[in-house]
N, C-alpha and C positions, 0 to 999 in steps of 0.2 A: 720321166719328165716330158713336158711338151717339146717337140722338135721345132716349135715356132717361137722360141724365146726372142723377145724384142732385142734388136741389135743395130749397131752403127759401126761403120768403118771410117776411121779418121785418116785421111790421106792428104797428099800435097803434091804440087808439081815437081818438087825437088827436095833434097835433104836441106835442112837448115831453115825450113819455112815456118816451123813452130808446131809440128805434129805432137811432139812429146808434151809440150806445154798445154796444148788444147786437150789432148787425150787424157793426160793425167789429171788436169784440172776438172775436166768433165766427169771423170770417174769419181773424184772426190766430191764434186758438187751434187751428183746424183746420190751418192752415199749419204751426204748430209741431209738430203730430202727423205731419208728413210728407206731408200731402195737398196736391195742386195745387188751389188754390181759385180759382174764377172769380167775381170781384166784379161786382155789378150794382146799379143804382139806378133805381127807378121815377121817371119824370118828367124834367124838363129840368135839374135841379140839376147844376151843374158841380163843386161844392165837395166834397160827400161822396165822390165817386169818387176824389178825391185822397187821402183818408184810407184808402179801401179799397185803393188801390194800395200805400200804405205797409204795410198789413196783410198783403198777399198777394204782393207782388212782381210783380203783373200789372197791366195797364192797367185802370182802373175804367171801366165802360161803362154807358150809360143805356138804359133801355127805356121809350120814350114812345109810347103808342098814339095820342096826338093829333098830335105832330109827324111821326111816321113812318107812322101808320096801324096798326090792329090786325094786319093781315096780315104786317107786318114784325117784330112782337115776337118770335115764335118763331124765325125765321131769324137775327135779330140776336143773340138769346140764344145760339143754337147756335154762331154764329160766335165769340163771345167765350169760350164754354166749351170750345172745341176743345182737346183734350189735358189736360183737367182731370178731377180725381176727384170734385169736388163743386162746386156753385154756391150762393152766398148772395145773395139779392136783397133789398136794403133798400127798404122801401116809402116812400110819400110821404104826408104829412098823416095824416088818419084813414083807416082801412081802406077805407071806402066813399066817400071824398071824391075827386071827379074834376074834370074841366074844368067850369067854371061853366056851368050851363044845358044840359049835355050828358049828364045821367044818370051812368052808371057810367064813361063814356069816360075813359080815362087814369088811373083810380083804381088803387090797389094791388090791390083786389079784382078789377078787370078784368084786370090783368096776371097775377094768380095763376090766374085761369080760363083765360086764353090759354095759359099754360104748364102748366096742370093740376098746380100745385105745392101742397104742403101749406103752410099758413100757421101761423106761431107768433106769437101776440099778446103784445106787450110792454105790460104794464099798470103805470101809475104807482099804486102802492098806498099812497102816503104818507098819504092822508087817508081811508082806508076800511078796513073789515075784511069783515064778512059781505056788504056790498053788492057786493063784487067778483064774487060769483057771478052776481048779476043782470046786471051789466055784461057779463061774458064770455058768459053764456047768450044775451043779446041779439045780440051780434056773431056768435056761432057759428050762430045759427038764422036770421038775417036773410035770407041768400041760401043756399039748399041747395047751390048749385054751388060755393060757396067752402068749402073744407075747413079750418076752424080746428082744427088737430090738437094744439095745445099752447099753454101759457101760460108766460111768464117774468115773474115779479113783480119790479118795479123799485122802488128807494127804500124797501125794507123796513126798519122801524125797529129791530127786535129779534127774538130767537128767538121770543118770545111772540107778537109781531105775525105772524110767518111762520106759526106754528102755527094762529092764527085764520084766516088767509087760506087755508091749505091745507084746513082743515076745511070752510070755506065752499065751496071749489071742488070738493070731492068731489061735491056735489049738482049741479054744472053739467055733469059728465061730460067735462070737458076736462082732460087731465093737466097737472100743473105740472112743467115741465122745467127750472126754475131759479128762484132767488130771490136778488136782488142787494141788498146793503146800500147805503145812501147812501155816496157816495165823492166827495169834492171833487176828488181828483186826476185824475179822468177827465173833469171838465168842461172844455170848450174855449170860448174866447171866440167871440162871434157878432157878425155885422154884417148888417143888412138882412134879417132872417129866416133867416139861414144862418150856418154856421161861417166863421171866418176861414180863407182858403185855406192849404193845407199850405205852399206856396211862401213865404208870409209868416211862417211860424212855425218851419219847419225843425226844429231840435233839439227844441223844445217839442212839436211835432206827433208826433215819434217817441216821446217820453216818454208823451204822451197815449194813443197807440195801444197801447203796452206796458201801460199801466195798465188800459185797457179789456180787453185780453186777459187780464190777471191776474184781473180781477174776474169775467169770464165763466168762466174755468177754476175759480175758487173756488166760484162760485155756481150753475153750470149742469151738467146731466148731458150731457156731450158725446157719450157713447156713444148715449144715447137720441136726441139731436138728429141725429147722423149716421144712425142707424137710420131715423128718420123721413124724412130726405132720400132714403133709398134706396127708400122706398115709392112715390116718384113714377114713373109710367110714362113712355111715350113722349110727347114734345111733340105736342099734337094737330095734325091736318091734314097729317100726313106731311111736316112741315117739313124742308127741307135748310138747311144753314148759309148765311147771306147771304155774298155775295162782292163785293168792291169792283170786280171786273172785270165789264164788261158781258157778259151771256150771249150777246148777238148779235154780239160783237166777235171777229173772227178775224184774227190778225196777218198782215200782208202784208210784202213787202220794203220798201215805203214806211214802214210802221210801224216796222220794224226800224231803218231809217235814222234815223227820228225819235227812236227810243229812244237811239241813239248820241249824239244832240245834245239830250238831255233838258234842257228849260229849268229853271233854278233858280227854285223858288218859295220865298220866304222867309216864315216864319211867326213872328210876334211871340210871345215867351214871357217867362219870368222872372216875378217877383212881381207886376208891374203888369198882365200879360195872361195870366191863368191859365185862362180859359174857352175850352175847345176840345174838341170831340168827337173821339175817337180815329179814328172812321171818316172824318173829313175828310182827315186825312193819308193814310190808306190809299187813299181814292178818288183823291186827287191823284197819289199814287205809281203807282197802277194806270193812271191816264190818261197816264203817261209823264213825270211831273215828278220832278226831283231836289229833294226837300223838305229845307230847312235851317232850323233854329230859331235865332233870335237874341234877345238881350235888350236892349230899348230903353233900359233903365236904365244899361247898362254899355257896350254896343257903340256905337262912334262911326261905324261904317260898316255898310251893308247887306252881307250875304254876297256874296262875289265872284261876279259874273255874274248877279246877281238880275234875272230877267225878269218876275216877278210877286210881289205882296205880299199876304199875308193877315194882318189884324190883328183878332183876336177880342175877346172881352169880358174883363172884370176889374174892378179898382177903381183906375183911373188917378188919381182924385181924391186917393187916399192918397199917390200918388207924383208929384203934379203938379209939384212943385218940381224933382225929379230929372229928370223927363221934359223939362221946359222947359230945364233947365240943359244937357242934352245937345244943344247947338245943331248940332254937325256931323251927327248922325243926323237931326234934324228937317229940315235942308237936303237931305240925301240922299233922304229920303222925298218931299219936295216936288219935287225934280228928277226922281225916278222917275215920280211921278204926272204931272208936266208933260210928260214924254216920251210920254205916252199908254199906258204899260205898264199891265197889269191890276192893280187894287188893290181888294180886297174887305175891307170893314171893318164890324164889327158892334159896336154899343153902345160899349164903351170905345174901340174902334178909331175909331168915328165921332167921339168927343170928341177923340181924338189928332189927327185930320185937320183939326179946326177951327182958326180963327185963334188962339183962346185958350180956356183953361179956368180959370174963376174969376180972370180977369185976367192969367193967366200965358201967355206965348206958347207955342203948340203948332206944328204943322207948317204951317198956313196953306194947306193944299190946298183947303179949302172956305171960302167966304166966309160963315162962320157963327161964332157965339160960343156957348160952352157954360158952364153954371154949375150948381153944386149947388143943390138945392131941399129943402124940408121934405117934399115930397109923394113917396110911393112909388108908382111906376107898375109894375103887376104884372099879368100875365095872358097867356093864350094869344091868338093873333091868326090870323085867316084872311086871307091876303094874295094879291094877284095882281100880277105885274110890269106896271107901267104902260107901259113901253117896252122896247126892246132894251137889253141891257147885257152886260158881260163874264160875268155869271153866268146870265142867263136871257133867253129870247126874250119879247117882249111877249105877255101873256096867260098866261104860266106861273103856275100856282097853287101856292103853298106855304103851309105853316102854320109859324108862328113863335111865339116867346115873348119877352115884353118884361119887363124887370126892371131898374129904375134909379131913382135919386133925383136926376136931372139934367134940365136942359132945354137944348135947342139952338134958337137963334134966328137965322134962321128955321128952322122945323121941316122944311122941304123945299125943294129947289132948283127951278129952272125945269123940270127933268126929274126928277120924284120917282122913288124906287126902287120903292116899293110902294103899291098902293091897298089899304087895310085895309077889309075887308068887315065887316058886322054892323049893329047898331042905329044906330051913329054912324059911318058911313063917312067915311074921310079918306084923304089921301095923306101919305106921310112918306118921309124919306130923300133921297138925292142920287145922281144919275147924271150924271157929267161926264167926257167922254172915256172913259178906261179905268177910272174910279173908280165903285164901287158901295158906298155907305155908308148904313147904316141902324141904327135901334135894335133891329131884330128879330134875335133869335138863331134860326137855322134849322138843321135837321139834314139834311145833304146826302144821306144815305142814302135819304131819301124821294124825291129827284129827282137820281139820279146823273149825269144830263146836265149838271148845274151844274159839277161838277169837270171833266168832259171839255171843256166849253165854255171854262172858265177856262184850262185848260192849252193848248188850241188857240190861244187869243188870246195866250198867253205866247209861243208859237212864232212867231206871225205879226206881233206888234206891233213 
């Protein structure tokens, strides 16, 4: 594919300005015009990509320069954008907000620079008029390598308000590409600093995306936005698309035999477990697994022939009663783990493997108890594998992201999963037989050996 796929980054001065409304609505509006749209999200967020997928009919993908490293942002972008006419990248937080204490690393501005993509700034104009020009001028001039090429005004009160804003912005030299009125129907419920996942809203989510698209179509110059996207040149660095297959791997007769007996890797899905990066499934498949998704809320058995289990993140506390009530599946998970089969669990998956969550019985794989708390634990983590596990050899360094309002007691087992580096080093998580359970969300594209190691253990366990 061409490395010069047309692209836009949708950013904002701060969270809550309307990035998701504009980005998702723009994706859907472009798709309605017959364009194949590649959706992307800056940062570790799992939820917004679900709305992006509804808008485009394609898998939403993340671009995280902290989890995967800056060198993988371009290749991962090109991998997701293969076969597409245009790409829309939704930013995270404020344009220049990155990983705490790491300068611009993982900020929207950083990713825009890595992609050499024009930036459209979404500004909440609800409480300002002429001051908007100073705000936009400051963001546009802060870093000369970031091309703020247009503004979309959000929450505009009236025609007169829009007129005042446009007059002011003429002095800033940044064109206004859209003006959106306040619209209650595009608002979506949130939880823990993010939207409620699509899988929990279903029909309501579809309606919300349609409303976002209608608002963008009514208020934005789609032709100008598409034209701006086409001004993006080649992705810097001569990037080639990322591939889940190992570049050093050459199939052999033994590999072909292994492929014929591909181990079944079951991945938890459904409303309770919505957090998963698309690349994980692709890596597992490329490593030779037969990946099958199941829903712990409804399925009473693991998929037939399950040799390994992956349980990602989500909001299990919302469905704790239903998860607990599905006793046959809880027993099946415990039996699989007890057999020594590989089990990888992150955050919500960790809670599901505990003896109980808020007093309700869970799988009992781990001798630990989980409970909801008032405290939000949030942030990037630099981690190293404490010992060997089904995911990583001792000493393997990976970066992760922690995001939860729960506590697990004890916080680590006799063999912890990770040693977390930094000002307050600690160990966390559990490694027991074939189980690797932790609060840390990781992106396996940063260390593709993780998937290969897991699938190999599925073959031999």
